[in-house]
C-alpha positions as CSV (number, residue, x, y, z in Angstrom):
1,X,161.9,-1.1,202.2
2,X,159.4,-1.3,199.4
3,X,160.0,-1.0,195.6
4,X,157.2,0.8,193.8
5,X,156.5,1.7,190.2
6,X,153.6,2.4,187.9
7,X,154.8,-0.2,185.4
8,X,155.7,-3.9,185.4
9,X,155.0,-6.1,188.5
10,X,158.5,-7.6,188.2
11,X,160.7,-4.6,188.9
12,X,163.6,-4.8,191.3
13,X,166.1,-2.4,192.8
14,X,169.6,-3.1,194.3
15,X,170.0,-1.6,197.8
16,X,173.4,-1.2,199.4
17,X,173.9,-0.1,203.1
18,X,177.3,0.8,204.5
19,X,178.6,2.1,207.9
20,X,181.9,3.8,207.8
21,X,182.7,2.1,204.4
22,X,181.8,-1.4,205.7
23,X,179.0,-3.2,203.8
24,X,176.2,-4.2,206.1
25,X,173.7,-5.2,203.4
26,X,173.6,-5.6,199.6
27,X,170.7,-7.1,197.9
28,X,167.7,-6.8,195.6
29,X,164.3,-5.5,196.7
30,X,161.3,-6.8,194.7
31,X,158.2,-4.7,194.0
32,X,155.5,-5.4,196.5
33,X,157.7,-7.4,198.8
34,X,158.6,-5.3,201.8
35,X,161.8,-6.3,203.6
36,X,162.7,-5.6,207.3
37,X,166.4,-5.3,208.1
38,X,168.0,-5.3,211.5
39,X,171.6,-4.1,211.1
40,X,174.2,-3.4,213.8
41,X,175.5,0.2,213.3
42,X,177.0,0.3,216.8
43,X,179.9,2.9,217.0
44,X,179.2,3.9,213.4
45,X,179.8,7.5,212.3
46,X,178.7,7.5,208.7
47,X,175.6,5.7,207.4
48,X,175.3,5.4,203.6
49,X,172.2,4.0,201.9
50,X,172.3,3.8,198.1
51,X,170.1,2.2,195.5
52,X,170.3,1.5,191.7
53,X,168.4,-0.1,188.9
54,X,169.2,-3.8,188.4
55,X,169.0,-3.4,184.6
56,X,172.0,-1.9,183.0
57,X,171.2,1.3,181.2
58,X,167.7,1.1,182.7
59,X,165.6,4.2,182.8
60,X,162.2,3.0,184.1
61,X,163.2,2.1,187.7
62,X,160.4,3.7,189.5
63,X,160.7,4.7,193.2
64,X,162.3,3.0,196.2
65,X,160.6,3.8,199.5
66,X,162.4,3.5,202.9
67,X,159.6,3.2,205.4
68,X,160.1,4.4,209.0
69,X,163.8,3.9,209.3
70,X,164.7,3.7,213.0
71,X,168.0,3.9,214.9
72,X,167.8,2.4,218.4
73,X,170.4,2.6,221.1
74,X,171.4,-0.8,222.4
């Protein structure tokens, strides 16, 4: 996951990942610092990935890029 924006170098986004309503990941992603996640979604039916600005009432969040998400059968 990579956080990109045309503005400040200190931008962050909050990312939440759930499977069937169970939280698997919740954390901040910092601009220019890609993060690799390995999450167990075994027997999951519904995958939900959401993101939000870390600044309340923020309107200059930029873009969150999810690069090459891959589901693998174990």
